[in-house]
Structures are given as structure tokens and as C-alpha cells.
C-alpha positions as CSV (number, residue, x, y, z in Angstrom):
1,M,-5.7,-40.7,-115.5
2,K,-6.9,-44.0,-117.0
3,K,-4.7,-47.0,-116.5
4,I,-3.6,-49.0,-119.5
5,D,-4.8,-52.6,-119.5
6,L,-2.2,-54.9,-121.1
7,N,-4.1,-58.1,-120.6
8,G,-4.5,-59.8,-124.0
9,V,-1.9,-57.6,-125.7
10,T,0.3,-59.8,-127.9
11,A,4.0,-59.5,-128.4
12,D,3.3,-58.7,-132.1
13,T,1.2,-55.7,-131.1
14,I,3.9,-54.4,-128.8
15,A,6.6,-54.9,-131.5
16,R,4.5,-53.0,-134.0
17,M,3.9,-50.2,-131.6
18,I,7.6,-49.9,-130.9
19,F,8.3,-50.0,-134.6
20,L,5.8,-47.2,-135.1
21,L,7.4,-45.2,-132.3
22,V,10.9,-45.6,-133.8
23,S,9.6,-44.8,-137.2
24,M,8.1,-41.6,-135.9
25,I,11.3,-40.7,-134.2
26,N,13.2,-41.4,-137.4
27,G,10.8,-39.2,-139.4
28,A,11.1,-36.4,-136.8
29,A,14.9,-36.7,-137.0
30,A,14.8,-36.5,-140.8
31,I,12.6,-33.3,-140.6
32,F,15.1,-31.6,-138.3
33,G,18.1,-32.7,-140.5
34,F,19.5,-35.4,-138.3
35,T,20.9,-38.7,-139.7
36,K,18.1,-41.2,-140.3
37,L,18.0,-44.3,-138.2
38,D,18.8,-47.3,-140.3
39,I,16.7,-49.8,-138.4
40,D,14.5,-52.5,-140.0
41,E,11.6,-54.4,-138.5
42,N,13.8,-57.5,-137.9
43,T,16.2,-55.5,-135.7
44,I,13.4,-54.1,-133.6
45,Y,11.9,-57.6,-133.2
46,T,15.2,-59.0,-132.1
47,V,15.7,-56.1,-129.6
48,V,12.2,-56.5,-128.2
49,T,12.6,-60.2,-127.9
50,G,15.9,-59.9,-126.1
51,V,14.4,-57.3,-123.7
52,S,11.4,-59.4,-123.1
53,V,13.6,-62.4,-122.3
54,I,15.6,-60.3,-119.8
55,V,12.5,-58.8,-118.2
56,S,10.8,-62.2,-117.8
57,A,14.0,-63.8,-116.4
58,V,14.3,-61.0,-113.8
59,I,10.6,-61.2,-112.9
60,G,10.9,-65.0,-112.7
61,F,13.8,-64.8,-110.2
62,W,12.3,-61.9,-108.3
63,K,8.9,-63.4,-107.7
64,N,8.5,-66.2,-105.2
65,N,7.9,-69.4,-107.2
66,S,6.7,-72.0,-104.7
67,F,6.7,-75.6,-106.0
68,T,6.8,-77.8,-102.9
69,S,3.9,-78.3,-100.5
70,A,5.9,-76.8,-97.6
71,A,6.6,-73.6,-99.7
72,I,3.0,-73.3,-100.6
73,E,2.0,-73.7,-97.0
74,G,4.5,-71.0,-96.1
75,D,3.1,-68.7,-98.7
76,N,-0.4,-69.3,-97.3
77,L,0.8,-68.5,-93.8
78,K,2.6,-65.3,-95.0
79,N,-0.6,-64.2,-96.8
80,A,-2.7,-64.9,-93.8
81,L,-0.3,-62.8,-91.7
82,K,-0.4,-60.0,-94.3
83,N,-4.2,-60.1,-94.5
84,K,-4.3,-60.0,-90.7
85,D,-6.3,-63.3,-90.6
86,I,-3.9,-64.4,-87.9
87,T,-1.3,-62.7,-85.8
88,I,2.1,-63.5,-84.5
89,E,0.5,-63.9,-81.1
90,D,-1.8,-66.6,-82.5
91,L,1.2,-68.4,-83.8
92,K,3.1,-68.2,-80.5
93,A,0.0,-69.5,-78.7
94,V,-0.2,-72.5,-81.0
95,E,3.5,-73.1,-80.6
96,E,3.2,-73.1,-76.8
97,E,0.1,-75.4,-76.8
98,E,1.6,-78.0,-79.1
99,E,4.8,-80.0,-78.4
100,V,6.9,-80.0,-81.5
101,D,8.8,-83.3,-82.2
102,I,11.7,-83.5,-84.6
103,D,10.3,-86.7,-86.0
104,D,7.4,-84.7,-87.5
105,F,9.8,-82.8,-89.7
106,L,12.7,-85.2,-90.6
107,S,12.9,-88.7,-91.8
108,E,14.8,-91.4,-89.9
109,E,17.6,-91.2,-92.4
110,E,18.0,-87.5,-91.9
111,I,18.0,-87.8,-88.1
112,E,20.7,-90.6,-88.3
113,E,22.7,-88.4,-90.7
114,M,22.6,-85.5,-88.2
115,D,23.7,-87.9,-85.4
116,M,26.7,-89.0,-87.4
117,E,28.0,-85.4,-87.9
């Protein structure tokens, strides 16, 4: 079965296809004696827009959106682990070889703040 490529498909095209589908369902319902659907193009556009906003919001919150350099480095490390470019054992070996100092990660103000608490 061939996959559908949605790259470059505009929202207008999708709205028209949905309108066509609803029109076909409406026509089939009329043929079989069911009450016709009283839906205009504006209603369909509004529904499609609302659904697309909800879907994009869910995807936006579901996906990992890294903005800081630390988050981007974390993503790179995660990807390297997934691709098996490095292993957990490699990370443990580096951790044992290098001495980690808290000054490398926190500013003086943050350290003083921690001392006060």
C-alpha cells in the first residue's frame, strides 16, 4: 500500500477535501431518505480550524521542544544513546575519569543561595 505524502498540502486543500467528503455523505443520506445535513463551508472551515488548533497544541506539548543549550545538549546525548554511538558504560567511564565540581554547574549566587537554605 502506498503512503500518502502530506508535505506541501495546504489547509485549504484539506478543508476542501473534508467539505467534499461531507457533501458526499450528505448526498448519500439524501438518496437513502435521511435528513440532509445543513452544513455550509464556513462551518466546516471553523471545525477544521478548531481541530487543527487542538491537534497542533497537543503535538506542541507532546514533542520535546528544546530551547536552552543544556536541553539541546541533552537531546544530542539522548540521540547518541539511541543510535548506539555511545553506551551507558562509556558515560560511566567518563564520569569516573573526570572529577565533577559543583562550580562547573552553578553560579556563585546559586551556591550561596543553597548555603542559606
